[in-house]
Phi, psi and omega in degrees: 000129177291163180299330184278345175268350184294132177286144174242166175289142188288135183286134180298138182281142175279141186292142169272162175319316185290324175296321183286325178291322179293323182295315177304311177307312185294316183299318183294326174302325175291312169312315184295316185292327177293322179298314183298313175307318182292324178297318182296316179295325182281334178292328179075005186244184181299126184307314178293335178293310176309312180300316182302323183287313181301319189284356172259013177241137170298168180299314180299327181290326177299312180300316181291321181298317179299322178294317173305308185293327176298312177304318176297312177300317183296318184286331173284345176276352185090011189240062178289145181059044179281161181291331179291324177284328169305316178296316179294316180307310182300313180296333169288330174291320172287333165306317181294321180292318168299331175290326179291318171304316182294323176297321182290317178298314178295315185271017182257168172264140185235146182209143189283150189205144168246136177284184186293335171277001180092000188283128175301128172211201186236143166251112185256127179231133174218127178251143185225143171274132180270132189304311187279326177265335181080007181275143172281118175259107179251128179262141185229136179222124179269124193233112169265169184313299181305347175294336185269347188304313175297314177301316173298316184296323181287326181290311182299322179290322181291327170302322178292314173309312180297327176290329179294309171311312181303316181292325184288327173299315181300322179293325179289316184285327184239359186087151181311146191258000000 
């Protein structure tokens, strides 16, 4: 076989902006499920009952519920204002910001777009009516694949922290493993 006909190993594909957007949405669902699991664990009641209640709450309300349950558990354990609780509260603030970012992604209009170098990306548009003035405020964001990296890194870090809290809750509930 001549040199020009030899097969070479396929080169890894760079993720597209669309792929990165999908990655964020799917990872966010993992974070939402982890918050739901923590609520079930901290509630100490029938899981089906808690699931019914959780499913009637929006995402931000779920995060705030998890924070309130953590505060309650720490207070009952005689540890009000513990570092563990403060750390969890900070994590909840990050979760709410990520939820806002996810909502912007999900509720926007999306278009394929090429930058001046010809690289394919996504253009995100979101319009809001300002309550006080009645004027339309349209936001536009040009997103190349690398534009999602900070969001994905932040979301991945939050997922790791949620898993640490889940493991700690299991230790509290069932004893250290």
